[in-house]
C-alpha positions, 0 to 999 in steps of 0.5 A, a space after each residue: 877592327 871590332 873589340 868585344 864591348 864595341 858597339 854594331 850597326 845592321 844597315 836593314 831596308 830602311 834603319 839601322 839596329 844597334 846592340 853591343 858584341 858581348 861575343 866573337 868567334 872565330 874559327 869556334 874559339 871566342 876571340 876578342 877581338 876581330 880583323 876586317 876581312 875576317 868571319 867573325 860570328 858574333 852574338 845578337 839579339 836580333 830575330 833571324 829575319 833581322 840577320 839574313 846572310 848578306 846584313 851589312 855590319 857596321 862598328 857606330 864611333 862615337 866622335 867627342 863635339 867641343 865647345 
């Protein structure tokens, strides 16, 4: 599940670009979360070339490290 405030990474040919989710839309309605398989739109700072159709998007999770 993806929520407003989560961090996402866009897969590019040789690297990833990360940014925070500030806006999510389903069926032209603003929502706070989207489930896997939903065709959700999200506001991005990427250019049209960087965010072309088929770009894979991943939710970034932080892993706590023990000492």
